[in-house]
C-alpha positions as CSV (number, residue, x, y, z in Angstrom):
1,X,-29.9,-11.3,-24.4
2,X,-29.6,-12.3,-27.9
3,X,-26.2,-12.9,-29.7
4,X,-26.2,-11.4,-33.2
5,X,-22.4,-11.5,-34.0
6,X,-21.2,-14.4,-36.2
7,X,-19.5,-17.4,-34.7
8,X,-16.4,-16.6,-36.6
9,X,-16.2,-13.0,-35.2
10,X,-16.7,-14.3,-31.7
11,X,-14.0,-16.9,-32.0
12,X,-11.6,-14.4,-33.6
13,X,-12.1,-11.8,-30.9
14,X,-11.8,-14.4,-28.1
15,X,-8.5,-15.6,-29.6
16,X,-7.1,-12.1,-29.8
17,X,-8.0,-11.3,-26.2
18,X,-6.6,-14.6,-25.0
19,X,-3.3,-14.0,-26.7
20,X,-3.1,-10.4,-25.6
21,X,-3.8,-11.4,-22.0
22,X,-1.2,-14.1,-22.0
23,X,1.3,-12.0,-23.8
24,X,0.6,-8.8,-21.8
25,X,-0.1,-6.4,-24.7
26,X,-3.0,-4.4,-26.0
27,X,-5.3,-4.7,-29.0
28,X,-7.8,-2.5,-30.7
29,X,-11.3,-2.1,-29.2
30,X,-13.5,-5.0,-30.2
31,X,-16.8,-3.0,-30.1
32,X,-16.6,-1.9,-33.8
33,X,-16.9,-5.6,-34.7
34,X,-19.8,-6.3,-32.5
35,X,-23.4,-5.2,-33.0
36,X,-24.4,-2.3,-30.7
37,X,-25.1,-3.5,-27.2
38,X,-24.7,-7.2,-28.1
39,X,-24.0,-8.3,-24.5
40,X,-24.6,-12.0,-25.2
41,X,-21.7,-12.1,-27.8
42,X,-19.5,-10.2,-25.4
43,X,-20.1,-12.6,-22.5
44,X,-19.6,-15.5,-24.9
45,X,-16.2,-14.1,-25.8
46,X,-15.3,-13.8,-22.1
47,X,-16.4,-17.3,-21.4
48,X,-14.4,-18.7,-24.3
49,X,-11.3,-16.9,-23.0
50,X,-11.9,-18.3,-19.5
51,X,-12.4,-21.8,-20.9
52,X,-9.2,-21.6,-22.9
53,X,-7.2,-20.5,-19.8
54,X,-8.6,-23.5,-17.9
55,X,-7.7,-25.9,-20.8
56,X,-4.3,-24.6,-21.6
57,X,-3.0,-23.3,-18.2
58,X,-4.8,-25.7,-15.9
59,X,-6.4,-22.9,-13.8
60,X,-9.6,-23.4,-11.9
61,X,-12.5,-21.1,-11.2
62,X,-12.4,-19.4,-7.9
63,X,-15.2,-16.8,-8.1
64,X,-16.7,-13.9,-10.0
65,X,-16.7,-10.1,-9.9
66,X,-19.3,-7.5,-10.4
67,X,-18.1,-4.3,-12.0
68,X,-19.5,-0.9,-12.8
69,X,-21.8,-0.8,-9.8
70,X,-20.7,2.6,-8.6
71,X,-22.5,5.6,-10.4
72,X,-19.3,7.7,-9.9
73,X,-17.3,5.1,-11.8
74,X,-20.1,4.7,-14.4
75,X,-20.0,8.4,-15.1
76,X,-16.3,8.5,-15.4
77,X,-16.1,5.7,-17.9
78,X,-19.4,6.3,-19.7
79,X,-20.9,2.9,-19.0
80,X,-24.2,2.8,-17.1
81,X,-24.9,-0.8,-16.2
82,X,-23.1,-3.5,-14.2
83,X,-21.1,-6.3,-15.7
84,X,-19.4,-9.4,-14.4
85,X,-16.2,-11.4,-14.9
86,X,-14.6,-14.7,-14.0
87,X,-11.9,-15.1,-11.3
88,X,-9.5,-18.0,-11.6
89,X,-7.3,-19.4,-8.8
90,X,-4.2,-18.0,-10.3
91,X,-5.7,-14.5,-9.9
92,X,-6.2,-14.6,-6.1
93,X,-3.5,-13.2,-3.8
94,X,-3.1,-12.6,-0.1
95,X,-2.7,-9.2,1.6
96,X,0.8,-8.0,1.5
97,X,1.6,-9.4,-2.0
98,X,4.1,-7.7,-4.3
99,X,2.6,-7.7,-7.8
100,X,4.9,-7.8,-10.8
101,X,4.2,-4.8,-13.0
102,X,5.4,-6.7,-16.1
103,X,2.2,-8.9,-15.8
104,X,-0.1,-6.0,-16.6
105,X,-0.7,-3.3,-19.2
106,X,-2.1,-0.3,-17.3
107,X,-2.9,-1.5,-13.8
108,X,-5.6,0.3,-11.8
109,X,-6.5,0.0,-8.2
110,X,-9.9,-0.2,-6.5
111,X,-11.1,-1.4,-3.2
112,X,-14.4,-3.2,-2.3
113,X,-16.1,-5.8,-0.1
114,X,-15.4,-9.4,-1.1
115,X,-18.0,-12.0,-0.2
116,X,-17.1,-15.7,0.3
117,X,-19.9,-18.2,-0.1
118,X,-20.5,-21.3,2.1
119,X,-23.6,-22.4,0.2
120,X,-24.7,-22.4,-3.4
121,X,-27.1,-19.5,-4.2
122,X,-30.1,-21.1,-5.9
123,X,-32.6,-18.7,-4.3
124,X,-32.0,-15.1,-5.2
125,X,-34.1,-13.5,-2.4
126,X,-31.9,-11.2,-0.3
127,X,-32.6,-13.3,2.8
128,X,-31.3,-16.4,1.2
129,X,-28.3,-14.7,-0.2
130,X,-27.3,-13.3,3.2
131,X,-27.5,-16.8,4.7
132,X,-25.2,-18.1,1.9
133,X,-22.3,-15.8,2.9
134,X,-19.5,-17.4,4.8
135,X,-17.5,-14.2,5.5
136,X,-16.7,-10.8,4.1
137,X,-13.4,-9.1,3.9
138,X,-11.8,-6.0,2.3
139,X,-10.2,-6.6,-1.1
140,X,-8.3,-4.9,-3.9
141,X,-9.5,-5.7,-7.4
142,X,-6.6,-5.8,-9.8
143,X,-8.0,-4.0,-12.8
144,X,-6.3,-4.3,-16.2
145,X,-7.5,-4.2,-19.8
146,X,-6.3,-5.4,-23.1
147,X,-7.2,-2.0,-24.7
148,X,-4.9,1.0,-25.1
149,X,-7.0,3.6,-23.3
150,X,-10.2,3.7,-21.3
151,X,-12.6,0.7,-20.9
152,X,-14.4,1.5,-24.2
153,X,-18.0,0.4,-24.7
154,X,-19.8,-2.0,-22.5
155,X,-19.2,-4.9,-24.9
156,X,-15.4,-4.1,-24.8
157,X,-15.2,-4.4,-21.0
158,X,-17.5,-7.5,-20.9
159,X,-15.5,-9.3,-23.6
160,X,-12.3,-8.6,-21.6
161,X,-13.5,-10.3,-18.4
162,X,-14.9,-7.0,-17.1
163,X,-11.3,-5.8,-16.7
164,X,-10.6,-8.2,-13.9
165,X,-7.0,-9.2,-13.5
166,X,-7.4,-10.6,-10.0
167,X,-7.9,-9.7,-6.4
168,X,-6.0,-9.3,-3.2
169,X,-7.9,-10.6,-0.1
170,X,-7.9,-8.7,3.2
171,X,-6.3,-9.6,6.5
172,X,-9.5,-10.2,8.5
173,X,-12.7,-12.2,8.0
174,X,-16.0,-11.0,9.4
175,X,-19.5,-12.5,9.5
176,X,-22.0,-10.8,7.2
177,X,-24.1,-8.5,9.3
178,X,-21.4,-7.4,11.8
179,X,-21.0,-4.1,9.9
180,X,-23.5,-1.9,8.2
181,X,-22.0,-1.9,4.7
182,X,-24.1,1.0,3.5
183,X,-22.3,3.4,5.9
184,X,-18.9,1.7,6.0
185,X,-16.2,4.1,4.7
186,X,-13.4,2.9,2.4
187,X,-10.2,4.8,1.9
188,X,-7.1,3.8,-0.1
189,X,-3.8,5.5,0.9
190,X,-0.1,4.9,0.2
191,X,2.1,3.9,3.2
192,X,3.3,7.5,3.2
193,X,-0.3,8.7,3.8
194,X,-1.1,10.0,0.3
195,X,-4.8,9.4,-0.3
196,X,-5.8,7.7,-3.6
197,X,-9.6,7.5,-3.3
198,X,-12.4,7.0,-0.8
199,X,-16.1,6.3,-0.7
200,X,-18.9,4.7,1.3
201,X,-20.6,1.3,0.8
202,X,-23.9,2.8,-0.4
203,X,-22.0,3.8,-3.6
204,X,-22.3,0.2,-4.6
205,X,-26.0,-0.2,-5.8
206,X,-27.1,1.3,-2.5
207,X,-25.5,-1.7,-0.6
208,X,-22.8,-4.1,-1.7
209,X,-25.2,-7.1,-1.0
210,X,-27.3,-5.7,-3.9
211,X,-24.4,-6.3,-6.2
212,X,-24.2,-9.9,-5.1
213,X,-28.0,-10.2,-5.7
214,X,-27.6,-8.8,-9.2
215,X,-24.8,-11.3,-9.8
216,X,-26.8,-14.2,-8.4
217,X,-29.8,-13.3,-10.6
218,X,-27.6,-13.0,-13.7
219,X,-25.8,-16.3,-12.9
220,X,-29.1,-18.1,-12.5
221,X,-30.4,-16.7,-15.8
222,X,-27.4,-18.0,-17.8
223,X,-27.4,-21.4,-16.1
224,X,-24.2,-20.9,-14.0
225,X,-25.4,-20.3,-10.4
226,X,-23.1,-19.1,-7.8
227,X,-21.5,-22.0,-5.9
228,X,-20.2,-22.7,-2.4
229,X,-16.6,-21.7,-2.0
230,X,-16.7,-18.9,-4.6
231,X,-15.2,-15.5,-3.9
232,X,-17.3,-12.6,-5.1
233,X,-16.2,-9.0,-5.7
234,X,-19.1,-6.6,-5.2
235,X,-17.7,-3.5,-7.0
236,X,-15.6,-0.5,-6.3
237,X,-16.6,1.7,-3.4
238,X,-14.5,4.7,-4.6
239,X,-13.0,5.7,-7.9
240,X,-10.8,3.3,-10.0
241,X,-7.4,5.0,-10.1
242,X,-3.9,4.3,-11.6
243,X,-1.9,2.0,-9.3
244,X,1.2,3.8,-8.1
245,X,4.4,1.6,-8.4
246,X,6.9,0.7,-5.7
247,X,4.9,1.9,-2.8
248,X,2.7,-0.1,-0.5
249,X,-1.0,0.7,-0.9
250,X,-3.4,0.2,1.9
251,X,-7.2,0.0,1.8
252,X,-9.3,0.1,5.0
253,X,-13.0,-0.4,5.3
254,X,-14.8,0.5,8.5
255,X,-15.2,-2.5,10.7
256,X,-13.6,-4.9,8.3
257,X,-9.9,-4.1,8.6
258,X,-7.5,-3.6,5.8
259,X,-5.8,-5.1,2.7
260,X,-2.3,-4.1,1.4
261,X,-0.4,-4.7,-1.8
262,X,2.6,-3.3,-3.7
263,X,3.1,-3.0,-7.4
264,X,6.7,-3.8,-8.1
265,X,8.2,-2.1,-11.2
266,X,11.3,-4.3,-11.1
267,X,9.5,-7.6,-11.7
């Protein structure tokens, strides 16, 4: 990847996104100011925003997410390649959390398999990646953007941390290999039984572990390999849908248990 945007443009966009994220408001899409498909500049913007959060808010890196791994999601948003974002420790929540709606613009819900690492991934062969996994668990990704509508172009979503506002970790931890993730079924419902979305693990690049491999290869290429202790989100198994407020949402994944969370409109 080669960055072709000016340093001034990159810094200006990063400042706008940082302030919008901190102030919970939207800005215009940034893609008109970036050369077509300039992924390098978009990732640099995301990295600048992450670094500023660490410097000014004192947060620490807790993991990374892969996004746009599901072809159903790609078709819906019009973006046809994966991307990744950065997860900080203030973005990680336990199952059962009540999320304050005031912290988000247009919150969306999705469920996926989260991978926790026990070793650095410096070897991107699948066998080595599997051995680096400490445990897997169901997770909600908290999806939010600084833009007033859909995700926009690929450079928009990348610059905005791939839309990642955080994650909610599941109630159970399982060793990798206990469950065939390609056939595992995911379903999100409300506590009243209203179905929001469903899907199977093979929707995620054929197997969620392939998303981790893509992330590991990308991380190695940019000189920031995946490290022990990181939490990795592998991508939505079903569609990404609006998050209904004031009702408990429950996601279950075959063999892995469940994760629950509630969006609170009064906070």
